[in-house]
C-alpha positions as CSV (number, residue, x, y, z in Angstrom):
1,M,-27.5,18.2,-18.6
2,I,-26.6,14.7,-19.9
3,N,-24.2,14.4,-22.9
4,P,-26.1,12.3,-25.5
5,A,-23.0,10.4,-26.4
6,G,-22.3,9.6,-22.8
7,H,-25.9,8.6,-22.2
8,H,-25.9,6.1,-25.1
9,A,-22.6,4.7,-23.9
10,W,-24.1,4.3,-20.4
11,Q,-27.1,2.5,-21.9
12,A,-24.9,0.2,-23.9
13,T,-22.9,-0.7,-20.8
14,I,-26.1,-1.5,-18.8
15,R,-27.4,-3.7,-21.6
16,F,-24.1,-5.5,-21.9
17,V,-23.7,-6.2,-18.2
18,F,-27.3,-7.4,-17.6
19,S,-27.6,-9.4,-20.8
20,V,-25.1,-12.1,-19.6
21,E,-24.6,-13.1,-23.3
22,Q,-21.0,-14.2,-23.2
23,P,-20.5,-16.4,-20.1
24,E,-17.6,-18.1,-21.8
25,K,-15.7,-14.8,-21.9
26,Y,-17.0,-12.8,-19.0
27,V,-17.9,-13.5,-15.4
28,Y,-21.0,-11.5,-14.3
29,Y,-21.6,-10.7,-10.7
30,V,-23.1,-8.3,-8.1
31,E,-21.0,-7.0,-5.3
32,R,-21.9,-5.1,-2.2
33,L,-19.4,-2.3,-1.9
34,P,-17.8,-0.9,1.3
35,M,-19.8,2.1,2.5
36,A,-18.2,5.3,1.1
37,S,-20.8,7.4,3.0
38,R,-20.8,8.1,6.7
39,N,-24.4,7.0,6.6
40,R,-24.5,3.3,7.7
41,N,-27.8,2.8,6.0
42,L,-26.2,3.3,2.5
43,S,-24.5,0.2,1.1
44,P,-24.2,0.4,-2.7
45,L,-24.3,-2.5,-5.1
46,E,-22.0,-2.8,-8.1
47,V,-22.9,-5.0,-11.1
48,S,-19.9,-6.1,-13.1
49,A,-18.8,-8.1,-16.1
50,A,-15.2,-9.0,-15.7
51,P,-13.3,-10.5,-18.7
52,L,-11.8,-13.9,-18.0
53,D,-8.9,-13.2,-20.3
54,V,-7.4,-9.8,-21.4
55,T,-4.6,-11.0,-23.5
56,Q,-6.2,-10.6,-27.0
57,W,-7.5,-7.1,-26.1
58,L,-4.0,-6.0,-24.9
59,K,-2.5,-7.5,-28.0
60,K,-4.9,-5.6,-30.3
61,H,-5.0,-2.3,-28.5
62,L,-1.6,-2.0,-26.9
63,F,1.3,-4.4,-27.7
64,D,0.8,-4.5,-31.5
65,R,0.5,-0.7,-31.7
66,T,3.4,0.6,-29.7
67,H,6.5,-0.1,-27.7
68,V,5.7,-0.7,-24.1
69,I,7.8,-0.5,-20.9
70,A,6.3,-2.2,-17.9
71,T,7.9,-1.5,-14.6
72,S,6.9,-2.1,-11.0
73,A,8.6,-2.9,-7.7
74,T,6.4,-6.0,-7.5
75,L,6.2,-7.1,-11.1
76,A,8.2,-10.3,-10.5
77,T,6.8,-13.1,-8.5
78,V,7.1,-16.9,-8.1
79,G,6.4,-19.2,-11.0
80,A,8.3,-21.5,-13.3
81,D,10.0,-19.5,-16.1
82,A,11.1,-21.2,-19.3
83,R,13.1,-18.2,-20.2
84,R,15.1,-18.4,-17.0
85,P,15.2,-22.1,-16.1
86,E,18.2,-21.5,-13.8
87,G,16.6,-18.6,-12.0
88,R,15.7,-18.7,-8.4
89,G,13.3,-16.6,-6.3
90,S,11.3,-14.2,-8.6
91,S,10.5,-14.2,-12.3
92,F,8.3,-12.4,-14.7
93,A,6.5,-15.5,-15.9
94,Y,3.2,-14.7,-14.1
95,F,3.0,-11.2,-15.5
96,R,3.8,-12.3,-19.1
97,S,1.2,-15.0,-19.0
98,R,-1.6,-12.7,-17.6
99,V,-1.0,-10.0,-20.2
100,G,-0.3,-12.3,-23.2
101,L,3.4,-11.7,-23.7
102,D,4.4,-15.3,-23.0
103,N,3.9,-16.5,-26.6
104,A,5.7,-16.7,-30.0
105,D,4.3,-13.4,-31.1
106,Y,6.7,-11.6,-28.8
107,P,10.1,-13.4,-29.0
108,D,12.2,-10.2,-28.4
109,I,11.0,-9.1,-25.0
110,L,13.8,-7.6,-22.9
111,E,13.7,-8.3,-19.2
112,S,15.8,-6.9,-16.3
113,M,15.6,-7.2,-12.5
114,L,17.3,-4.1,-11.2
115,P,19.2,-4.0,-7.8
116,L,17.1,-3.3,-4.8
117,T,17.0,0.4,-3.8
118,F,17.0,-0.4,-0.1
119,D,19.4,-2.3,2.1
120,Y,17.1,-5.0,3.5
121,E,19.9,-7.1,4.8
122,R,21.1,-4.4,7.1
123,N,17.9,-2.4,7.9
124,A,15.1,-5.0,8.1
125,L,14.1,-8.3,9.6
126,L,11.6,-10.8,8.2
127,Y,9.9,-12.6,11.1
128,L,8.3,-16.0,10.2
129,P,7.1,-17.7,13.4
130,R,6.7,-21.4,13.5
131,N,4.6,-21.8,16.7
132,L,1.2,-20.5,15.5
133,P,-1.7,-22.7,14.4
134,P,-2.4,-22.8,10.7
135,P,-5.2,-20.5,9.4
136,A,-8.7,-21.7,10.3
137,Y,-12.1,-20.6,9.2
138,G,-15.7,-20.9,10.2
139,D,-17.3,-20.3,13.6
140,G,-15.9,-23.1,15.7
141,E,-13.2,-23.4,18.4
142,E,-10.5,-23.9,15.8
143,Y,-11.0,-20.5,14.3
144,I,-11.3,-18.9,17.8
145,G,-8.0,-20.5,18.9
146,Y,-6.3,-19.4,15.7
147,M,-7.6,-15.8,15.9
148,K,-6.6,-15.5,19.5
149,A,-3.1,-16.8,18.8
150,V,-2.6,-14.4,15.9
151,A,-3.9,-11.5,18.1
152,G,-1.5,-12.4,20.9
153,E,1.5,-12.6,18.5
154,M,0.5,-9.2,17.0
155,L,0.3,-7.6,20.4
156,S,3.7,-9.0,21.4
157,L,5.2,-7.5,18.2
158,V,3.4,-4.2,18.7
159,R,4.7,-3.9,22.2
160,A,8.3,-4.7,21.0
161,S,8.0,-2.0,18.3
162,R,6.3,0.5,20.7
163,G,3.4,0.8,18.2
164,R,4.4,2.4,14.9
165,A,2.8,-0.6,13.2
166,F,0.6,-1.6,10.3
167,L,-1.4,-4.8,10.9
168,L,-2.6,-6.0,7.5
169,F,-5.5,-8.5,7.2
170,S,-6.9,-10.6,4.3
171,S,-10.4,-10.5,5.7
172,R,-12.7,-8.0,7.4
173,R,-13.8,-10.5,10.0
174,M,-10.2,-11.3,11.1
175,L,-9.5,-7.6,11.4
176,N,-12.5,-6.9,13.5
177,D,-11.9,-9.9,15.8
178,V,-8.2,-9.1,16.4
179,Y,-9.1,-5.4,17.0
180,Q,-11.5,-6.5,19.7
181,E,-8.9,-8.8,21.2
182,F,-6.5,-5.9,21.4
183,L,-9.1,-3.8,23.2
184,M,-9.5,-6.5,25.8
185,R,-5.8,-7.3,26.2
186,L,-4.3,-3.9,26.4
187,S,-3.0,-2.8,29.7
188,S,-2.9,0.7,31.2
189,H,0.8,0.9,30.4
190,D,0.4,0.3,26.6
191,H,-0.9,3.7,25.5
192,F,-1.3,2.7,21.9
193,R,-3.5,4.7,19.5
194,L,-5.5,2.1,17.7
195,L,-6.8,3.0,14.3
196,S,-9.1,0.6,12.4
197,Q,-10.1,0.8,8.7
198,E,-13.5,-0.3,9.9
199,E,-14.0,2.9,11.9
200,R,-16.7,4.5,9.8
201,N,-16.0,8.0,11.2
202,M,-12.6,8.3,9.4
203,T,-11.6,8.1,5.8
204,R,-8.5,6.3,4.5
205,L,-6.7,9.7,4.1
206,E,-7.7,10.7,7.6
207,L,-6.4,7.4,9.0
208,V,-3.1,7.9,7.4
209,R,-2.8,11.4,8.6
210,E,-3.7,10.4,12.1
211,F,-1.2,7.5,12.0
212,R,1.6,9.8,11.0
213,S,0.9,12.3,13.7
214,A,0.0,10.1,16.7
215,E,2.5,8.5,19.0
216,R,2.6,4.7,19.3
217,A,0.0,4.3,16.5
218,V,-1.3,0.9,15.4
219,L,-3.3,0.8,12.2
220,F,-5.6,-2.2,11.3
221,G,-5.9,-2.3,7.6
222,L,-7.5,-4.3,4.7
223,K,-6.7,-4.5,1.0
224,S,-6.4,-0.7,0.3
225,F,-3.6,-0.4,2.9
226,W,-1.5,-3.2,1.3
227,E,-0.4,-0.8,-1.5
228,G,-0.3,2.9,-2.3
229,V,0.5,4.1,1.2
230,D,3.8,5.9,1.8
231,I,4.8,6.5,5.4
232,A,8.6,7.2,5.6
233,G,10.7,7.4,8.8
234,E,10.2,6.0,12.3
235,A,6.4,6.5,12.2
236,L,6.1,3.1,10.6
237,S,8.6,0.5,11.9
238,L,6.6,-2.7,11.8
239,V,4.4,-4.3,9.2
240,V,2.6,-7.5,10.1
241,I,0.5,-9.7,7.7
242,D,-1.9,-12.2,9.2
243,K,-1.7,-14.8,6.4
244,M,-1.0,-15.4,2.8
245,P,-3.4,-13.2,0.8
246,F,-5.1,-15.8,-1.3
247,D,-8.4,-14.7,-2.9
248,P,-11.3,-16.5,-1.3
249,P,-12.4,-19.5,-3.4
250,D,-15.9,-18.1,-3.8
251,D,-14.6,-14.8,-5.3
252,P,-16.5,-14.8,-8.6
253,V,-13.6,-13.7,-10.8
254,Q,-11.1,-16.0,-9.1
255,E,-13.6,-19.0,-9.2
256,A,-14.3,-18.5,-12.9
257,R,-10.6,-18.1,-13.9
258,V,-9.6,-21.2,-11.9
259,A,-12.4,-23.2,-13.4
260,L,-11.3,-22.2,-16.9
261,M,-7.6,-23.1,-16.1
262,K,-8.7,-26.5,-14.7
263,K,-10.7,-27.2,-17.8
264,N,-7.7,-26.4,-20.0
265,G,-5.4,-28.6,-17.9
266,E,-3.3,-25.8,-16.6
267,N,-1.5,-25.5,-13.3
268,W,-4.0,-23.1,-11.8
269,F,-2.4,-23.0,-8.4
270,G,1.3,-22.7,-9.3
271,S,0.9,-20.4,-12.3
272,Y,-2.0,-18.2,-11.1
273,V,-3.2,-18.4,-7.5
274,L,0.2,-18.6,-5.8
275,P,2.0,-15.9,-7.9
276,Q,-1.0,-13.6,-7.4
277,A,-0.8,-14.0,-3.6
278,V,3.0,-13.5,-3.6
279,L,2.6,-10.3,-5.6
280,R,0.1,-8.9,-3.0
281,L,2.4,-10.1,-0.2
282,K,5.3,-8.2,-1.6
283,Q,3.1,-5.1,-1.9
284,G,2.1,-5.3,1.7
285,L,5.6,-5.8,3.0
286,G,6.7,-3.0,0.7
287,R,5.0,-0.5,3.1
288,L,7.9,-0.8,5.5
289,L,11.1,0.7,3.9
290,R,10.3,3.9,1.9
291,T,13.7,5.6,2.2
292,R,17.3,4.5,2.5
293,E,17.3,5.4,6.2
294,D,14.2,3.5,7.2
295,R,14.5,0.3,9.2
296,G,12.1,-2.0,10.8
297,V,10.5,-5.5,10.9
298,M,8.3,-7.3,8.5
299,A,6.3,-10.3,9.8
300,I,4.1,-12.9,8.2
301,L,2.1,-15.0,10.7
302,D,1.3,-17.9,8.4
303,T,2.9,-21.2,9.4
304,R,2.1,-22.7,5.9
305,L,5.3,-21.0,4.8
306,H,7.0,-23.7,6.9
307,S,4.6,-26.6,6.4
308,K,3.5,-26.4,2.7
309,S,5.6,-27.4,-0.3
310,Y,5.2,-23.9,-1.8
311,G,6.5,-22.1,1.4
312,K,10.1,-22.1,0.4
313,L,9.2,-20.6,-3.1
314,V,7.3,-17.8,-1.4
315,V,10.0,-17.0,1.1
316,N,12.7,-16.9,-1.6
317,A,10.7,-14.4,-3.6
318,L,10.5,-11.9,-0.7
319,P,12.9,-9.1,0.0
320,P,16.3,-10.4,1.3
321,A,15.9,-9.3,4.9
322,R,17.4,-11.4,7.6
323,R,15.0,-14.2,8.4
324,V,14.2,-14.8,12.1
325,Y,11.9,-17.2,13.8
326,D,12.1,-16.2,17.4
327,I,10.3,-13.1,18.7
328,R,13.3,-12.4,20.9
329,D,15.2,-11.5,17.8
330,V,12.5,-8.9,17.0
331,E,12.6,-7.5,20.5
332,Q,16.4,-7.3,20.3
333,F,16.2,-5.5,17.0
334,F,14.0,-2.8,18.4
335,E,16.0,-2.6,21.6
336,D,19.2,-1.9,19.6
337,G,17.5,1.1,18.0
338,D,19.6,2.5,15.2
339,A,22.6,0.3,15.9
340,P,23.3,-2.1,13.1
341,F,22.7,-5.8,13.9
């Protein structure tokens, strides 16, 4: 039985999405979703109308109606902040601007960055290699060389950590290519349990359960493993991110919002694209330390952190683990075991 009220709401939603009546306020797009079913022949489509700006809706329905406490381990990111011109590293400027709190209507906002729960300086390394090629795309030799270099670096790190690793990727293609490289390069002495999010015979929950229980497990993950996954203890001792998680330029929502910011003369990269990527980067790295006793290595294999002008901003916004640039420091860290470095 269909609830009449629900039926009418469903009809209204369908009409709204397919009418494309407000292109100045919404971006309308169709997306092919990952297959939730084990049947490979099923690949559902989702039709969406995403608002380009949510600030007025939040003002009307939330901020003007009640007191709000917004809290998150990754709420602060890079971005110039007029309220804290002397500040370094992270700020709340990006969050305020995206939800509409960065205006004269809300002059009395209270902000606080609390001390970190975990001792990153003692219990973690942040490995930022300089010797890899910059990210490459397409089907040519440049991409193949880049992919193979990243795969080789990841394999060296995984061998140093004896598995117990999350390898996080920004694209499905890179995940699959590196996974195949691992299969070709592994020796009979490695004995790693490779788990890929692209394995259709296992759900996300099953992958996490298998990762926890298996020895020397290595999980290849996409976006859904960058956040909301909690694996404490020695089972997870290494988190590697292939590159800065910028949205692809042809993502319909990203493309429309950037176009609007360009039209308005705004700093679309520094105030939107870069802070958004840093927020995701912090979420991914945050998979490593989940208790006060955890220790391990975080790695970002993107040499743009050294070559681009924004690199220093990004690194300063990351957890204050000891920065290292030589894989021998990573190997020594794992050889030392539980001894402090």
